[in-house]
SERO-575601 format. One record per residue (C-alpha): residue number from 1; x, y, z negated. Coordinates in steps of 0.02 Angstrom, whole numbers, plus 50000, padded with zeros to 5 digits. Layout:
! SERO-575601
roro / px / py / pz
NUM / X / Y / Z;
...
END
This chain:
! SERO-575601
roro / px / py / pz
1 / 50000 / 49998 / 50004;
2 / 50068 / 50170 / 50048;
3 / 50092 / 50312 / 49926;
4 / 49957 / 50427 / 50005;
5 / 49832 / 50280 / 50003;
6 / 49872 / 50250 / 49818;
7 / 49837 / 50431 / 49786;
8 / 49677 / 50423 / 49888;
9 / 49618 / 50271 / 49786;
10 / 49652 / 50364 / 49623;
11 / 49562 / 50520 / 49688;
12 / 49415 / 50405 / 49745;
13 / 49410 / 50328 / 49569;
14 / 49407 / 50502 / 49491;
15 / 49278 / 50579 / 49605;
16 / 49170 / 50425 / 49623;
17 / 49171 / 50411 / 49811;
18 / 49288 / 50345 / 49947;
19 / 49421 / 50465 / 50016;
20 / 49468 / 50480 / 50200;
21 / 49642 / 50416 / 50245;
22 / 49624 / 50456 / 50426;
23 / 49568 / 50613 / 50522;
24 / 49527 / 50512 / 50685;
25 / 49465 / 50342 / 50727;
26 / 49608 / 50220 / 50771;
27 / 49500 / 50084 / 50851;
28 / 49386 / 50075 / 51001;
29 / 49200 / 50059 / 50968;
30 / 49112 / 49994 / 51123;
31 / 48936 / 50038 / 51189;
32 / 48885 / 49858 / 51175;
33 / 48978 / 49765 / 51042;
34 / 48936 / 49586 / 50998;
35 / 48903 / 49580 / 50809;
36 / 48937 / 49402 / 50747;
37 / 48904 / 49351 / 50570;
38 / 48946 / 49169 / 50540;
39 / 48917 / 49054 / 50389;
40 / 49003 / 48889 / 50359;
41 / 48968 / 48743 / 50249;
42 / 49046 / 48755 / 50080;
43 / 49200 / 48648 / 50058;
44 / 49230 / 48636 / 50245;
45 / 49357 / 48738 / 50349;
46 / 49258 / 48757 / 50509;
47 / 49094 / 48665 / 50488;
48 / 48962 / 48786 / 50553;
49 / 48805 / 48818 / 50445;
50 / 48725 / 48968 / 50532;
51 / 48757 / 49129 / 50628;
52 / 48668 / 49288 / 50662;
53 / 48729 / 49375 / 50815;
54 / 48679 / 49497 / 50955;
55 / 48709 / 49667 / 51037;
56 / 48540 / 49740 / 50984;
57 / 48525 / 49785 / 50803;
58 / 48334 / 49765 / 50810;
59 / 48338 / 49592 / 50886;
60 / 48465 / 49477 / 50810;
61 / 48483 / 49294 / 50857;
62 / 48483 / 49165 / 50715;
63 / 48568 / 48997 / 50749;
64 / 48556 / 48864 / 50618;
65 / 48623 / 48689 / 50588;
66 / 48481 / 48609 / 50488;
67 / 48591 / 48463 / 50441;
68 / 48770 / 48528 / 50446;
69 / 48856 / 48356 / 50425;
70 / 48771 / 48288 / 50581;
71 / 48901 / 48293 / 50722;
72 / 48772 / 48304 / 50862;
73 / 48685 / 48448 / 50778;
74 / 48845 / 48539 / 50759;
75 / 48881 / 48528 / 50943;
76 / 48705 / 48574 / 50988;
77 / 48730 / 48728 / 50878;
78 / 48894 / 48761 / 50974;
79 / 48803 / 48751 / 51138;
80 / 48673 / 48874 / 51075;
81 / 48813 / 48991 / 51024;
82 / 48890 / 48975 / 51194;
83 / 48719 / 49018 / 51268;
84 / 48734 / 49186 / 51184;
85 / 48918 / 49226 / 51189;
86 / 48970 / 49163 / 51363;
87 / 48837 / 49272 / 51462;
88 / 48892 / 49420 / 51358;
89 / 49073 / 49393 / 51400;
90 / 49040 / 49354 / 51582;
91 / 48940 / 49510 / 51607;
92 / 49103 / 49611 / 51593;
93 / 49201 / 49508 / 51725;
94 / 49116 / 49566 / 51882;
95 / 49150 / 49754 / 51882;
96 / 49333 / 49790 / 51905;
97 / 49462 / 49922 / 51964;
98 / 49625 / 49893 / 52060;
99 / 49777 / 49940 / 51958;
100 / 49937 / 49981 / 52050;
101 / 50097 / 49934 / 51962;
102 / 50276 / 49987 / 51994;
103 / 50385 / 49838 / 52059;
104 / 50238 / 49720 / 52044;
105 / 50081 / 49671 / 52140;
106 / 49919 / 49768 / 52098;
107 / 49788 / 49676 / 52000;
108 / 49604 / 49687 / 51959;
109 / 49558 / 49748 / 51787;
110 / 49386 / 49748 / 51709;
111 / 49306 / 49921 / 51689;
112 / 49252 / 49872 / 51516;
113 / 49277 / 49725 / 51399;
114 / 49176 / 49625 / 51268;
115 / 49201 / 49669 / 51091;
116 / 49177 / 49534 / 50953;
117 / 49143 / 49617 / 50785;
118 / 49140 / 49510 / 50626;
119 / 49121 / 49559 / 50445;
120 / 49296 / 49511 / 50378;
121 / 49463 / 49427 / 50419;
122 / 49390 / 49263 / 50348;
123 / 49255 / 49270 / 50480;
124 / 49385 / 49289 / 50612;
125 / 49483 / 49144 / 50541;
126 / 49327 / 49039 / 50550;
127 / 49294 / 49088 / 50733;
128 / 49471 / 49042 / 50779;
129 / 49458 / 48874 / 50690;
130 / 49290 / 48848 / 50780;
131 / 49382 / 48880 / 50943;
132 / 49516 / 48751 / 50900;
133 / 49380 / 48624 / 50854;
134 / 49292 / 48646 / 51024;
135 / 49416 / 48698 / 51160;
136 / 49487 / 48523 / 51187;
137 / 49319 / 48437 / 51192;
138 / 49253 / 48359 / 51362;
139 / 49082 / 48343 / 51436;
140 / 49116 / 48166 / 51492;
141 / 49196 / 48010 / 51428;
142 / 49200 / 47960 / 51243;
143 / 49124 / 48085 / 51123;
144 / 49049 / 48198 / 51260;
145 / 48988 / 48373 / 51218;
146 / 48883 / 48498 / 51316;
147 / 48985 / 48571 / 51462;
148 / 48988 / 48745 / 51394;
149 / 49061 / 48701 / 51225;
150 / 49245 / 48681 / 51282;
151 / 49234 / 48852 / 51375;
152 / 49161 / 48933 / 51215;
153 / 49314 / 48856 / 51117;
154 / 49439 / 48932 / 51236;
155 / 49361 / 49107 / 51223;
156 / 49344 / 49096 / 51034;
157 / 49527 / 49045 / 51024;
158 / 49573 / 49198 / 51137;
159 / 49473 / 49321 / 51029;
160 / 49547 / 49245 / 50871;
161 / 49723 / 49267 / 50936;
162 / 49687 / 49440 / 50999;
163 / 49626 / 49493 / 50825;
164 / 49811 / 49470 / 50765;
165 / 49877 / 49586 / 50907;
166 / 49919 / 49758 / 50832;
167 / 49807 / 49889 / 50893;
168 / 49690 / 49778 / 50986;
169 / 49500 / 49813 / 50974;
170 / 49435 / 49662 / 51064;
171 / 49403 / 49572 / 50894;
172 / 49373 / 49672 / 50741;
173 / 49344 / 49641 / 50557;
174 / 49235 / 49778 / 50493;
175 / 49309 / 49781 / 50316;
176 / 49484 / 49801 / 50388;
177 / 49436 / 49941 / 50504;
178 / 49340 / 50035 / 50368;
179 / 49492 / 50013 / 50254;
180 / 49605 / 50096 / 50385;
181 / 49494 / 50252 / 50379;
182 / 49435 / 50263 / 50202;
183 / 49511 / 50222 / 50031;
184 / 49395 / 50166 / 49896;
185 / 49417 / 50168 / 49710;
186 / 49431 / 49978 / 49698;
187 / 49564 / 49853 / 49738;
188 / 49603 / 49790 / 49909;
189 / 49532 / 49620 / 49858;
190 / 49365 / 49700 / 49810;
191 / 49362 / 49795 / 49976;
192 / 49333 / 49624 / 50062;
193 / 49159 / 49642 / 49993;
194 / 49072 / 49733 / 50138;
195 / 48923 / 49790 / 50033;
196 / 49033 / 49863 / 49894;
197 / 49155 / 49943 / 50020;
198 / 49012 / 50031 / 50113;
199 / 48939 / 50089 / 49949;
200 / 49098 / 50174 / 49904;
201 / 49106 / 50262 / 50072;
202 / 48922 / 50316 / 50079;
203 / 48863 / 50349 / 49902;
204 / 48993 / 50294 / 49776;
205 / 49011 / 50129 / 49680;
206 / 48853 / 50032 / 49639;
207 / 48815 / 49879 / 49536;
208 / 48684 / 49827 / 49658;
209 / 48818 / 49814 / 49795;
210 / 48899 / 49670 / 49695;
211 / 48745 / 49580 / 49659;
212 / 48734 / 49427 / 49772;
213 / 48546 / 49421 / 49756;
214 / 48527 / 49598 / 49837;
215 / 48679 / 49591 / 49951;
216 / 48738 / 49410 / 49983;
217 / 48916 / 49380 / 50031;
218 / 48962 / 49433 / 50208;
219 / 49026 / 49256 / 50241;
220 / 49084 / 49141 / 50307;
221 / 49074 / 49062 / 50133;
222 / 48902 / 49074 / 50050;
223 / 48865 / 49115 / 49864;
224 / 48882 / 48955 / 49752;
225 / 48719 / 48994 / 49665;
226 / 48629 / 49002 / 49829;
227 / 48711 / 48840 / 49887;
228 / 48654 / 48747 / 49727;
229 / 48482 / 48823 / 49700;
230 / 48419 / 48855 / 49874;
231 / 48517 / 48780 / 50013;
232 / 48550 / 48603 / 49948;
233 / 48361 / 48576 / 49908;
234 / 48314 / 48647 / 50078;
235 / 48435 / 48527 / 50167;
236 / 48378 / 48378 / 50066;
237 / 48198 / 48418 / 50108;
238 / 48249 / 48391 / 50295;
239 / 48143 / 48540 / 50340;
240 / 48227 / 48638 / 50481;
241 / 48106 / 48786 / 50450;
242 / 48150 / 48791 / 50265;
243 / 48341 / 48788 / 50297;
244 / 48327 / 48920 / 50434;
245 / 48225 / 49037 / 50319;
246 / 48344 / 49016 / 50175;
247 / 48491 / 49061 / 50284;
248 / 48402 / 49207 / 50365;
249 / 48394 / 49284 / 50190;
250 / 48582 / 49273 / 50172;
251 / 48618 / 49340 / 50344;
252 / 48498 / 49483 / 50374;
253 / 48577 / 49602 / 50238;
254 / 48748 / 49582 / 50310;
255 / 48675 / 49612 / 50484;
256 / 48615 / 49778 / 50430;
257 / 48778 / 49821 / 50347;
258 / 48874 / 49779 / 50503;
259 / 48780 / 49907 / 50607;
260 / 48795 / 50039 / 50469;
261 / 48982 / 50010 / 50472;
262 / 48990 / 50026 / 50662;
263 / 48891 / 50189 / 50654;
264 / 49018 / 50260 / 50524;
265 / 49160 / 50218 / 50636;
266 / 49080 / 50281 / 50793;
267 / 49048 / 50444 / 50707;
268 / 49234 / 50482 / 50701;
269 / 49325 / 50564 / 50840;
270 / 49435 / 50439 / 50930;
271 / 49624 / 50462 / 50924;
272 / 49718 / 50513 / 51085;
273 / 49796 / 50340 / 51102;
274 / 49635 / 50235 / 51074;
275 / 49594 / 50239 / 51263;
276 / 49762 / 50184 / 51312;
277 / 49759 / 50033 / 51195;
278 / 49582 / 49988 / 51261;
279 / 49656 / 49988 / 51436;
280 / 49783 / 49859 / 51374;
281 / 49640 / 49760 / 51300;
282 / 49544 / 49768 / 51464;
283 / 49698 / 49706 / 51552;
284 / 49722 / 49558 / 51430;
285 / 49537 / 49508 / 51446;
286 / 49549 / 49516 / 51638;
287 / 49702 / 49403 / 51631;
288 / 49613 / 49275 / 51523;
289 / 49463 / 49279 / 51638;
290 / 49573 / 49248 / 51793;
291 / 49666 / 49105 / 51704;
292 / 49496 / 49020 / 51675;
293 / 49440 / 49052 / 51848;
294 / 49595 / 48975 / 51916;
295 / 49569 / 48815 / 51816;
296 / 49710 / 48847 / 51693;
297 / 49727 / 48731 / 51548;
298 / 49665 / 48769 / 51370;
299 / 49779 / 48855 / 51247;
300 / 49909 / 48737 / 51174;
301 / 49891 / 48675 / 50997;
302 / 50056 / 48754 / 50956;
303 / 50181 / 48862 / 51057;
304 / 50346 / 48795 / 51115;
305 / 50505 / 48880 / 51055;
306 / 50520 / 49000 / 51206;
307 / 50329 / 49042 / 51204;
308 / 50338 / 49068 / 51014;
309 / 50490 / 49188 / 51033;
310 / 50405 / 49286 / 51176;
311 / 50245 / 49302 / 51076;
312 / 50339 / 49364 / 50923;
313 / 50432 / 49494 / 51030;
314 / 50267 / 49557 / 51105;
315 / 50189 / 49567 / 50931;
316 / 50339 / 49662 / 50862;
317 / 50337 / 49788 / 51009;
318 / 50151 / 49810 / 50993;
319 / 50164 / 49841 / 50805;
320 / 50303 / 49974 / 50829;
321 / 50198 / 50058 / 50964;
322 / 50040 / 50055 / 50861;
323 / 50130 / 50134 / 50711;
324 / 50197 / 50272 / 50822;
325 / 50027 / 50306 / 50909;
326 / 49936 / 50313 / 50746;
327 / 50061 / 50434 / 50672;
328 / 50058 / 50548 / 50828;
329 / 49866 / 50543 / 50837;
330 / 49834 / 50578 / 50650;
331 / 49917 / 50702 / 50537;
332 / 49868 / 50608 / 50383;
333 / 49961 / 50453 / 50445;
334 / 50111 / 50564 / 50495;
335 / 50110 / 50633 / 50318;
336 / 50176 / 50461 / 50255;
337 / 50329 / 50482 / 50367;
338 / 50354 / 50657 / 50306;
339 / 50360 / 50594 / 50129;
340 / 50495 / 50467 / 50172;
341 / 50598 / 50592 / 50271;
342 / 50568 / 50513 / 50441;
343 / 50471 / 50665 / 50494;
344 / 50464 / 50847 / 50453;
345 / 50348 / 50992 / 50493;
346 / 50374 / 51179 / 50484;
347 / 50363 / 51346 / 50566;
348 / 50475 / 51393 / 50712;
349 / 50583 / 51546 / 50663;
350 / 50702 / 51556 / 50807;
351 / 50722 / 51487 / 50983;
352 / 50858 / 51490 / 51116;
353 / 50760 / 51439 / 51271;
354 / 50909 / 51465 / 51392;
355 / 51038 / 51371 / 51296;
356 / 51144 / 51258 / 51407;
357 / 51280 / 51124 / 51381;
358 / 51423 / 51071 / 51498;
359 / 51499 / 51152 / 51647;
360 / 51479 / 51139 / 51834;
361 / 51373 / 50993 / 51894;
362 / 51362 / 50924 / 51713;
363 / 51285 / 51088 / 51658;
364 / 51117 / 51041 / 51569;
365 / 50976 / 51150 / 51500;
366 / 50962 / 51111 / 51311;
367 / 50846 / 51237 / 51225;
368 / 50873 / 51259 / 51038;
369 / 50739 / 51276 / 50913;
370 / 50756 / 51324 / 50727;
371 / 50613 / 51292 / 50605;
372 / 50590 / 51317 / 50424;
373 / 50519 / 51170 / 50327;
374 / 50486 / 51116 / 50145;
375 / 50490 / 50928 / 50192;
376 / 50641 / 50822 / 50149;
377 / 50742 / 50784 / 50303;
378 / 50838 / 50619 / 50278;
379 / 50887 / 50598 / 50468;
380 / 51072 / 50613 / 50519;
381 / 51134 / 50738 / 50653;
382 / 51111 / 50665 / 50827;
383 / 50947 / 50571 / 50781;
384 / 50825 / 50562 / 50924;
385 / 50656 / 50649 / 50895;
386 / 50483 / 50661 / 50962;
387 / 50338 / 50779 / 50928;
388 / 50152 / 50748 / 50927;
389 / 50122 / 50925 / 50992;
390 / 50219 / 50887 / 51154;
391 / 50207 / 50701 / 51191;
392 / 50338 / 50644 / 51308;
393 / 50464 / 50778 / 51249;
394 / 50627 / 50722 / 51176;
395 / 50738 / 50813 / 51054;
396 / 50894 / 50784 / 50954;
397 / 50930 / 50843 / 50775;
398 / 51078 / 50961 / 50767;
399 / 51077 / 51015 / 50588;
400 / 50972 / 51017 / 50432;
401 / 51026 / 51128 / 50286;
402 / 50937 / 51239 / 50155;
403 / 50762 / 51214 / 50225;
404 / 50816 / 51258 / 50403;
405 / 50820 / 51126 / 50539;
406 / 50904 / 51159 / 50706;
407 / 50866 / 51041 / 50849;
408 / 50889 / 51043 / 51040;
409 / 50765 / 50982 / 51170;
410 / 50838 / 50848 / 51280;
411 / 50694 / 50804 / 51393;
412 / 50521 / 50861 / 51438;
413 / 50565 / 51043 / 51475;
414 / 50572 / 51033 / 51666;
415 / 50710 / 51016 / 51791;
416 / 50742 / 51198 / 51830;
417 / 50866 / 51321 / 51754;
418 / 50732 / 51385 / 51634;
419 / 50605 / 51284 / 51538;
420 / 50434 / 51267 / 51605;
421 / 50302 / 51378 / 51513;
422 / 50248 / 51296 / 51353;
423 / 50391 / 51172 / 51342;
424 / 50487 / 51267 / 51207;
425 / 50391 / 51302 / 51043;
426 / 50360 / 51488 / 51011;
427 / 50415 / 51579 / 50857;
428 / 50275 / 51566 / 50728;
429 / 50210 / 51402 / 50797;
430 / 50193 / 51257 / 50672;
431 / 50267 / 51097 / 50742;
432 / 50309 / 50924 / 50681;
433 / 50460 / 50814 / 50736;
434 / 50489 / 50634 / 50695;
435 / 50613 / 50494 / 50722;
436 / 50463 / 50387 / 50775;
437 / 50469 / 50374 / 50961;
438 / 50403 / 50260 / 51098;
439 / 50578 / 50222 / 51164;
440 / 50583 / 50039 / 51106;
441 / 50702 / 49902 / 51154;
442 / 50653 / 49799 / 51303;
443 / 50598 / 49619 / 51308;
444 / 50732 / 49496 / 51249;
445 / 50813 / 49377 / 51381;
446 / 50735 / 49213 / 51351;
447 / 50765 / 49050 / 51448;
448 / 50627 / 48968 / 51547;
449 / 50524 / 48842 / 51448;
450 / 50607 / 48699 / 51548;
451 / 50778 / 48760 / 51483;
452 / 50733 / 48756 / 51298;
453 / 50886 / 48698 / 51212;
454 / 50884 / 48534 / 51110;
455 / 50914 / 48635 / 50953;
456 / 50738 / 48704 / 50974;
457 / 50653 / 48547 / 51023;
458 / 50697 / 48534 / 51206;
459 / 50574 / 48568 / 51352;
460 / 50397 / 48557 / 51291;
461 / 50291 / 48419 / 51359;
462 / 50146 / 48464 / 51473;
463 / 49982 / 48456 / 51382;
464 / 49864 / 48316 / 51445;
465 / 49693 / 48299 / 51361;
466 / 49654 / 48128 / 51292;
467 / 49525 / 48035 / 51192;
468 / 49609 / 48085 / 51030;
469 / 49570 / 48266 / 51062;
470 / 49386 / 48228 / 51096;
471 / 49362 / 48142 / 50928;
472 / 49460 / 48258 / 50820;
473 / 49366 / 48294 / 50659;
474 / 49277 / 48458 / 50656;
475 / 49332 / 48528 / 50490;
END
């Protein structure tokens, strides 16, 4: 937990209402998100019990497994789930745009993409396990399942994996997104309770928000009291209507909270980088859709050594980029780096727009800027800097002493002998500079999968589905 977030939590506790820790929204909120509230059988990892889902807050779909230990009913439920999710996903595939790429062939990118919204990280973990339990199934041979179930599993696996990708908005846990924008006066563990967190944000802490009879858990686990007193007798009665009605009472309150949370997030102005990250999401979704259309195999049970290293490198670059973008978009996020000395803000007190370095053909325009700051500057001379006020501009720290910081602009001021208008901050302007930049190290040089050294397991074997996959226990 950061220092400013800790202070915000203390202030929330003192004032009795959650405090904002962001000035803009750092995630994409689509026009037609798919809200998905799953419940699982107690004591099982991925045994479905029920789900409420849909894109219309007034018309949710309720899917129930009346006898959750019955394998055939589980797969019938998965087929029902596929009947809702797959048409929604496929509705985004047809409308595309051609994207030109430097030194690469153009590709088709979806104009919009599906967005799966779940209550909490545990719900996403359940969806990912559900994908693993279904993507290797087959519609023929031993243990057949409905044809749409394996496809559902592959999409759920994709959305589950995308949830872990920094900055992605394709799969969202509402409690996590709310926590990135507001700090409550309770612990991070208590923030996992959607009702309690929303209460802190909208009106302040409430005992009712923690009462499972008024606001049941947001899943995927159900309340033990409900399991013993309501659900178990309903299942034993073998009445599908009784089970469905019991589960509806557990899901409808969370359904209402989910839409309330989305309204809160949508009410915030999006950060400048949100659209760019959503473009990347659309590109990723389009690549997955193309992979399926070309008959590609399902995701492997586990990555080989090379694939795992490549995935880790992508995740690290994405996390670094996401951190920079959030800081550049949001002064409150940047304030954290100002406290640690990785960024500083102040008022420009002097400029030398026509300063040059070198002689002859090596002569280069390097405008100087001096600003006064009260922030601690713990960066060495020569450190590379960027600024949210002029994205794409580069600077270098020359000197920091007695509250005065001198820096020179190294790029983003034009190619002429004088800076382009607006490139050099004016005296009296308040600016912020930081060592956080988008200039990250390129992708590591990795061997082809076929050249994986024996120290890392050697070349991975090609996956071939077999009967063992089809009979794997769903748990």
